[in-house]
N, C-alpha and C positions, 0 to 999 in steps of 0.2 A: 504494500500500500504506500502510495506516495504521500509525503508530508510536506515537501518543499518543491518549488519548481525544479524541473529536470530538463537537461539538454538531450535526453534520449529521443531518438526518432520515433514517430508514431508507429504503433504496431500494425503490421499488415494483417494480423489475425484478429484485430479488434472486432467485436461482435455486439450488436445491439438487440439481438432477437430474444434474449431471455428476461427482459426487464418488465414486460407488460403485466405480469402477475402482481407486481407491487402496486400498480395502478388500482387494482381492486381493493387493496387495503386502504390506500389514501382516499379512494372514493367512498369507502365506508366511514372513514373519519369525517369527511365533509358532510355526509348524510346524517351521521349521528349528531353533529353540531349545527344542523339547520342550514348548511351551506350547499345542499344539493337537492335535486329533484327526485321524486320517487321512481321516475322512469329509468334513472341511472343506478339505482340500488341493485346489488347482485347478491345471490346467496353465498357465493365464494367470498365476497367482501365481508359479509356479516360473520362468516365462519372465521376468517382471518382476524377480524376485530376482536372476537372473543378469545381466540388463541393467543393473541399478543397482549392481552390485558395483564397477566402476571408479569411479563417482561417490562411492560410500561411502568408498572408500579415500582419495580426494582430500579429502573432507569431514573425515575424521579427522585428516589431516595439517594442514588449514587451521585448524580450530576446536577440535581436541583431542577430538572425539567425532563419530561418524557418526550419520546418521539412525537407523540400527539401534540404536545406543547409547541415544539418547533414547527410541525406541519401547519398548525393554526396560525402561528406567528407569521411565517413566510407567506401563507396564502392570503391573509387579510392585508398585509402590507403591500403585496403585489397588486391586489385589487385596488387599494388606495392610490398607488402610483399609476395604474391604468386610468383611473378616473381623472387624475391630474393631467395626463397626456390628452385625454379626450376633451377636457376643458380648454386645452391649448389649440384644439382644432383637428387633431388626428381622428380619422374616420374609419380606419381599418386595423384589425387586430388578427395576428396569426399566433395561435397557441400550439406549439410543438410539444409532443408527448402529452397530449390532452387527456389521455386515459379516460376515467369516468368522472372527471371534473365537470361541474355544471356551470363553470365560469361563462361559457358561451351563452347558455340559456339566460343566466342572470344579466349579462351585459346587453343582450338583445332585448330583453324585457324592459330594461331601463333606457336603452338607446335604440329605438326601432330602426333608425336609418344606418346604424353601424354595419359595416361589412365584416362579418366574423368568419374566420376560417380556422377549423380545428384540424390538427394533423398528428398522426401517430404511425407506428409500424402497421403494415397492411392488415394483420389479424385484428388488432385493436381498433384500427380505423373502421374496418367493416362492422365490427361489433357495435361501436359507438354510433355509426351512421344508421344502423338498423333500428336502434332504440330511439334516436332522434326522429327518424322517419315515422315510426309508429306514433310518436307524440305530436306529429305535425309541425316539427320545429325546423326542418330543412327547407331551403329555398334559395333564391338568388343571393340573398344577403347572409345566409348561414349555411356553410358547407363543411364537409369532412373529406380529407384527402390523405392518401398514404404518403409517408416520408421516411427516409432513412438518412439520418444526419451524417453517416459515414460514407454514403455513396457520393462519388465524385462526378458521376455522369448518369444520364438516364432520367426517367420521369419522376423518380423518387428522390433525386438529389435536391439539396436545399435550393439551389438557384432555379431549377425547373419548377419547384413548388411555389416559390415566391412569384415567379413570372406568371404562372398559371392562376394563382390566387388573386394577384393584384396586377393587372396589365396596365400599369401606370407608374409614374415616378413620384407619387404622393407619399408623404411620410406614413410610417406604419409602426405599430407596437408589436414586437415579437416577444413571446413569453416561452421560456423553457423551465417549467417548474418540476422539480423532482427528477431531473434527467442527468445533469452534468456530472454529478458525483459518482455515477456508474462508469466513468471512463478515467483513465490516467490523464494527467495534466497534458502531456504531449499530444495525445489523441484529441481531447476536447479542444485544445488550443487551435488546432487546425480548423475546426468548425467555427470557433470564435473569429478567426481571421477572415474566413469566407463570409461570415455574417456581417462583419464590420465593413467589408467591401461593398456588400449589397446595400447596407444602410447609408453609406456615403453617396450612393446614387439617389437616395431619397432623404434629403436634408430634413431634419426635424424628427427623424425616427428614434425610437426608444427600444432598448433591449432590457428585459427584466428576467432575472434568474436568482438563484440562491447558491450560497456556498457555506459549507460547514468548516469551521476553524478547528484545527487540531489543538487540543488543550496541552498546556505545558506540564501538567502534573504527570509524572512518569507512570504511576499505577493506572490512572485513568486513561492515559494514552495507550498503554498496553492493552487494557480491556477493550477499548474502542477499535484498536487494530484487529483484535481477535474477532470481534463482532462483525467488523467490516469484511474480514476474510470469509467468514461464514456466509454473509449475505452475498458476497461476490461469487462464491461457489454455487449458491442456489440460483442466482440470476445470470450466471455465465458471463460476468462482467468484472471490471477492475475497479471495485469500489475504492474511492480515494478521498482523502482530505487534502485539498490542493494548497491551502495557505495556512500560515501560522498566525497572521494578524491582518488587520484592515489595510494597512499601508501596502503590504505585499500583494494583496488582492487587487487593489487599485492600480498599482504599478504594472501588474501583469496584464490587466485588461487594456490599459493604455498602450502597452507594447504590442498588443494584438490588433491595434488600429482604431480603438474607440477614443475619440478626442476628449470626451467628457465622461468621467466615471465617478459615481457616488456609491459608497458602501454603507448601507443602512443597518444600524444595530436596532433590533426590536425594542431594546430598553428605551430608546428615544421616542417610542410611540406609546409607552405606557401612559394611560390616562387620556390619550388622544384617540386611540382606536380600541375597540373591544377585543383585545388580544390577551391570552393568558400570560402571566408573568413567570419568569424563571427565578429560582432562588439565587442563582449566581449570574454572572455575565452569560447571556445566551450563546450557545455554540453556533447558531445559524446567523447568517448575514444575507441581506437582500442586495443584489447588485443592480444598479441602474446605470446603464451605459447609453449615451446618446451620440448621434452622428452630428 
């Protein structure tokens, strides 16, 4: 597991096909906390929610906040930052790794003229589209499309998806929530560089994501490395803590080609947004990068 930026070349064997099942758990968290629609609730997600409950309690006792705490913190802060972008006049949103998030439904209900495009690996995209179609949610302004962020060419490549979704040069909001930590820093950095180039062609665009900081305490760091290795084995991915602190994160995103980067600590939103509070400094950060 990477804990600091690396110069290692991106792996040719990097694979994003094993991640989607985690979307069922996060989808269940959103649903349990009133942030999702019944049409997106799944039996598998409910089962995972109950299965994870004992681990969540142990995590809260150990690090002062559970996975659910961090999930809710990042989700609500990202929602807040999307609203700020829409207030500035952005009219199109692309959510990559949409999973069973109901963000698209909520945004379209609040902003009927918004062009919302959700994207995920083909299997999850098909599953999501089917549920939204049954609910009467899909249309010209709300679509679901397959994407593979590691593909360098073809219809599922990032560039093709953006061109197909938004055939214009207007600013866009791009969201990757719950995705980037499943890849080593060298691999995901290539995606960030390509995204930065696309955003430069659309001045005023915003990229929103999250990053988990590796704690300095040795025992806690070792525990998290072990848990990350287990999750990586299950998802067939390289679960990584990319940065040690906010400055390191900001500098890396700037080096990837984003001219403006803000690293948001959930603690700065306590009392401003209805987010749960961590006992200590939250491990999660929300990245806001603009073109």
